[in-house]
C-alpha positions in Angstrom: 14.8 -0.3 2.5 17.2 -2.1 4.7 19.5 0.5 6.2 22.6 -1.2 4.9 21.3 -1.5 1.3 22.1 1.7 -0.5 21.3 0.4 -4.0 17.6 0.9 -3.6 18.0 4.3 -2.0 20.3 5.4 -4.9 17.8 4.2 -7.5 14.9 6.1 -5.9 17.1 9.2 -5.5 18.0 9.1 -9.2 14.3 8.8 -10.2 13.3 11.7 -8.0 16.0 13.9 -9.6 13.9 13.9 -12.8 10.4 13.7 -11.4 7.9 16.0 -9.8 5.4 13.3 -9.1 4.3 12.6 -5.5 6.1 9.6 -4.1 5.0 7.1 -1.5 7.7 4.7 -0.6 7.8 1.6 1.6 9.7 -1.5 2.3 12.1 -1.8 5.2 11.3 1.6 6.8 12.3 0.9 10.4 13.4 4.2 11.8 12.8 7.9 11.8 16.2 8.3 10.1 15.0 6.1 7.2 12.1 8.4 6.7 14.3 11.5 6.9 16.6 10.1 4.3 13.8 9.6 1.8 12.3 12.9 2.7 15.5 14.7 1.7 14.9 14.0 -2.0 11.1 14.5 -2.1 9.3 11.4 -0.9 6.2 12.6 0.9 4.4 9.5 2.0 5.9 6.5 3.9 4.4 3.0 4.0 5.1 1.3 7.3 4.2 -2.4 7.8 2.1 -2.9 10.9 1.4 -6.6 10.4 3.3 -7.2 13.7 2.5 -5.3 16.9 6.1 -4.4 17.5 5.8 -1.8 14.7 3.0 0.1 16.5 5.3 2.3 18.6 7.4 3.2 15.6 4.2 4.3 13.8 3.2 6.5 16.7 6.7 8.1 16.6 6.5 8.6 12.9 3.0 10.2 13.0 4.2 12.5 15.8 7.3 13.6 13.8 5.8 13.8 10.2 2.0 14.0 10.6 -0.6 11.3 10.1 -1.1 12.3 6.5 2.5 11.3 5.7 2.1 7.7 7.0 0.4 4.8 5.3 0.0 1.7 7.4 0.3 -1.6 5.7 -0.8 -5.2 6.7 0.1 -8.3 4.7 -2.5 -11.0 4.7 -3.2 -14.4 3.4 -7.0 -14.7 3.2 -8.4 -13.9 6.6 -5.1 -14.2 8.5 -2.1 -11.9 8.8 1.1 -12.9 7.0 4.6 -12.1 8.2 8.1 -13.3 7.4 6.8 -16.1 5.2 4.4 -17.5 7.8 0.6 -17.4 7.8 -0.2 -16.2 11.3 -3.0 -17.4 13.6 -3.9 -13.8 14.1 -7.1 -12.9 12.2 -6.7 -10.0 9.9 -9.8 -8.2 11.1 -8.5 -8.4 14.7 -5.2 -6.8 13.7 -7.0 -4.1 11.8 -9.1 -3.4 14.9 -5.9 -3.2 17.0 -4.3 -0.6 14.9 -7.4 1.4 14.0 -6.6 4.1 16.6 -2.9 4.1 15.9 -2.4 4.0 12.2 -1.5 6.2 9.3 -4.0 8.1 7.2 -4.8 5.1 5.1 -4.4 1.3 5.4 -2.8 -0.7 2.6 -4.1 -4.3 2.6 -1.6 -6.5 0.7 -2.9 -9.9 -0.3 0.3 -12.0 -0.4 -1.8 -15.0 -1.6 -2.9 -13.1 -4.7 0.2 -11.1 -5.5 1.4 -11.8 -9.0 -1.5 -14.1 -9.9 -3.5 -11.7 -12.1 -6.6 -13.3 -10.7 -8.0 -10.1 -9.2 -7.9 -8.3 -5.8 -9.3 -10.1 -2.7 -12.6 -8.2 -2.9 -14.2 -10.3 -0.2 -11.5 -9.2 2.3 -11.7 -5.6 1.1 -15.5 -5.6 1.7 -15.2 -7.3 5.1 -12.6 -4.7 6.3 -14.4 -1.8 4.7 -17.8 -2.7 6.3 -16.4 -3.1 9.8 -13.8 -0.2 9.9 -14.3 3.3 8.8 -10.8 4.0 7.3 -9.6 4.7 3.8 -8.2 1.5 2.2 -5.7 0.8 -0.5 -5.9 -2.7 -1.9 -2.9 -4.6 -3.3 -2.3 -8.0 -4.8 -3.7 -9.7 -7.8 -4.8 -7.2 -10.4 -4.9 -8.8 -13.9 -7.6 -6.9 -15.8 -8.8 -3.3 -15.7 -12.2 -4.5 -14.5 -10.5 -5.7 -11.3 -9.5 -2.1 -10.7 -12.9 -0.6 -11.4 -14.8 -3.2 -9.5 -12.6 -2.9 -6.4 -12.8 0.9 -6.4 -16.6 0.6 -6.2 -16.2 -0.8 -2.6 -17.0 1.8 0.0 -13.9 3.1 1.8 -11.5 1.7 -0.9 -9.8 4.8 -2.2 -6.9 3.3 -4.2 -5.5 0.2 -5.6 -1.9 -1.0 -6.4 -1.3 -2.2 -9.9 2.4 -3.0 -10.3 2.4 -6.6 -11.6 -0.1 -6.0 -14.4 2.7 -3.9 -16.1 5.3 -6.6 -15.7 3.1 -9.5 -16.7 1.0 -8.0 -19.5 1.5 -5.7 -22.5 -0.5 -2.9 -20.8 1.2 0.4 -20.0 0.3 3.0 -17.4 -1.1 5.4 -20.0 -3.2 2.5 -21.5 -4.6 1.8 -18.0 -5.4 5.4 -17.3 -7.2 5.8 -20.6 -9.3 2.6 -20.1 -10.2 3.5 -16.5 -11.2 7.1 -17.5 -13.2 5.8 -20.4 -15.2 3.5 -18.0 -15.9 6.4 -15.6 -13.1 5.7 -13.1 -11.6 8.6 -11.1 -8.0 8.9 -12.2 -5.8 11.8 -11.1 -4.5 14.0 -14.0 -0.7 14.1 -14.2 
């Protein structure tokens, strides 16, 4: 969250007053104080965008202070290239993943900006490419539209999780419907 925007912080704080669920939070986390602020009310994982190299020193500092298991690194991409501030970079995604492989959180969240909100499915080709060349747990985001997208993507080696937010906004499916469907098809879904 941007440090000057208290509305988002207040909303998350209210949610956590009534929830015991684990919470990973990201978006605008730029300082140790931002993490401390979320930590006060129960957030236990922090997503830090590492699309740009200037974030690497901050990730090192956050890992030192809170432990590697508390940090999830994130890279935005458009196909094979990184994507930052509305611009498709000339930096190849695979190159950026290699650069951060020694200095990253416990997982890497790959966010396909190109597919986000399309309901066309995750970018499985990119997920496979990164999974085959780097031994790190991956979280795949951007594009889910059907439950088969979730199940198919979770079959890729090193893919440990997927993000599914838009499917709830753009379809009539609910989280409990999703959980039931994924479990019925043999998917590994954490009990809540």
